[in-house]
N, C-alpha and C positions, 0 to 999 in steps of 0.2 A: 778162441781159435781152436780148431780140432784137427788133429793129425792122427793117421793110423793106417793100418793095412790088415786085411783079414778080420779077425775078431779082436785084435789089440789096438786100442786107441788111447789117446791122451787129450784131455780137455784142459787147455791153458787158461787159468783163471787170472784175470787182470782187473785192476781198479778202474772205475769209470774215469773218463776224461781223455781217452784217446792216446795216452802216452805209453800204453802197454806195460805198466808197472805191475809186477806180480802181486797177487793178493793171497798170501799164504793163509791168513786167518780165515778168509772166506772159503777157500778150498778145503781147509781142515774142517770147518763147520758143516760143509756139504757132505763130506765123507762121513763124518760122525753121525749126521742125520740119516744118511743112507743105511748105516750099520744099525741104528736104532729101529729102522723100518724093516730090517731083515735082509738087506742087500749088502753082502760082504764086499768091501772095497779095500784097496791099499791106502795107506796114508799118502797125502800128496807127495809127489816125488819132484826132485829138481826145483824149479822155480814155480811152485804153486800149480803143478800139473796133476790133475786127477786121472789116474791110470785105470782104464777099463780093460779087463782081461778075463772074460768068462771062460769056463771050461770048454774044451773042444766038443763035448757031448751035449751042449746046450741046445734047446729047441727054439724055434722061432718065437713061440709064445713066451718062453722065459726071457728071451732078449727083449721083447716088447714090454714085458712086466718090469724088467730092470730099468729100461729107459724111462718108463712111467715113474718109477720110484725116484730116479735121478732128477727128472724134471720137477717132480713135487718137492724134493729137497731144495733145489735151486730156488723155486718160487717162495717157499717158506722162509728161507734165509734172507732173501731180498726183502720180503714183507716185514720181517723182524727188524731189519736195519733201516727202514724208512722212518 
């Protein structure tokens, strides 16, 4: 589930199964992988929420690059856990 306004968003990471149980370990691994790839992220906040808050001077290209890194990190962590 994703919530946000303007440039600040939160991605709530939950365990599979439809019960919306927060998955802090998965969220932490995604954030850690993003940082390894050069995308500065906050540690998961609250109940396994990945906070996205780019600087106000960010360009469209930088936002797209950040989204690509985030997507890549999610895909890699999912693949590693199969």
